[in-house]
C-alpha positions in Angstrom: 96.2 33.9 -49.9 96.0 33.2 -46.1 92.4 34.3 -46.0 91.4 32.0 -48.8 93.2 29.1 -47.0 91.5 29.9 -43.7 88.1 30.0 -45.4 88.7 26.8 -47.3 89.9 25.0 -44.1 86.8 26.3 -42.1 84.4 25.2 -44.8 86.0 21.8 -45.1 86.1 21.4 -41.3 82.4 22.4 -41.1 81.5 19.7 -43.6 83.4 17.0 -41.8 81.8 17.9 -38.4 78.3 18.1 -40.0 78.6 14.7 -41.7 80.3 13.2 -38.6 77.5 14.3 -36.3 74.8 12.9 -38.5 73.9 16.2 -40.0 74.0 14.8 -43.5 70.9 13.3 -45.1 68.0 12.9 -42.6 66.5 9.5 -42.4 62.8 9.6 -41.6 61.6 6.9 -39.2 59.1 4.5 -40.4 55.8 4.6 -38.7 56.1 1.2 -37.2 59.4 2.0 -35.5 57.8 5.1 -34.1 55.0 3.0 -32.5 57.5 0.5 -31.2 59.6 3.3 -29.7 56.5 4.7 -28.0 55.6 1.3 -26.7 59.1 0.8 -25.2 59.0 4.3 -23.7 55.6 3.5 -22.1 56.9 0.2 -20.7 59.9 2.1 -19.2 57.6 4.6 -17.5 55.5 1.7 -16.1 58.7 0.0 -14.8 59.8 3.2 -13.1 56.3 3.8 -11.8 56.2 0.3 -10.3 59.6 0.9 -8.6 58.4 4.2 -7.1 55.1 2.7 -6.0 56.8 -0.2 -4.2 59.2 2.2 -2.6 56.4 4.5 -1.5 54.4 1.7 0.0 57.5 0.5 1.9 58.3 4.0 3.1 54.7 4.6 4.2 54.8 1.4 6.3 58.2 2.1 7.8 58.3 5.9 8.2 54.8 7.3 7.7 53.0 9.2 5.1 55.2 12.2 4.7 58.3 10.1 3.9 56.3 8.3 1.2 54.8 11.4 -0.5 57.6 12.1 -2.9 57.6 8.5 -4.1 53.8 8.5 -4.6 54.2 11.8 -6.6 56.9 10.2 -8.8 54.9 7.1 -9.4 51.8 9.1 -10.3 53.8 11.1 -12.8 55.4 8.0 -14.4 52.0 6.3 -14.7 50.3 9.4 -16.1 53.0 9.6 -18.8 52.6 5.9 -19.6 48.9 6.3 -19.7 49.1 9.1 -22.2 51.4 7.1 -24.5 49.2 4.0 -24.3 46.1 6.0 -25.0 47.8 7.4 -28.1 48.8 3.9 -29.2 45.3 2.7 -28.5 43.9 5.3 -30.8 46.2 4.0 -33.5 45.7 0.3 -32.8 42.0 0.0 -31.7 41.7 -1.9 -28.5 45.1 -3.5 -28.5 46.4 -1.6 -25.5 43.1 -1.4 -23.6 44.2 -4.0 -20.9 47.4 -1.9 -20.2 45.3 1.3 -19.9 43.0 -0.4 -17.5 46.0 -1.7 -15.4 47.6 1.7 -15.3 44.3 3.3 -14.3 44.0 0.7 -11.4 47.5 1.6 -10.3 46.7 5.3 -10.4 43.6 4.6 -8.3 45.8 2.7 -5.8 48.3 5.6 -5.6 45.5 8.1 -5.0 43.9 5.9 -2.3 47.1 5.1 -0.5 48.6 8.6 -0.7 45.3 10.3 0.3 45.6 12.5 -2.8 42.3 13.9 -3.9 43.2 15.6 -7.2 
């Protein structure tokens, strides 16, 4: 009797936790919301990249190249991520994101020129 009660309670508790945590029916995202989410993600990476680039240029001016290197590295990484996302979006929506891709490529060029990076 106790074993049956324990098993029943465990199964009931498992169902409550599963449903409460969103483990019930899976909702698939629509394609348009996926593209919008990707675009927001790319914009966030650009924003972080801009902040890191500004910080790197400020540090380079104030403290020299070695103080700025980590910020240049961060900015380069953020812009590369954003570039990858925008290139994916550009493949889906022909030409719509080309100006953003060009702008990010210009920023990556600036980072490479300012940081002395040759890779």
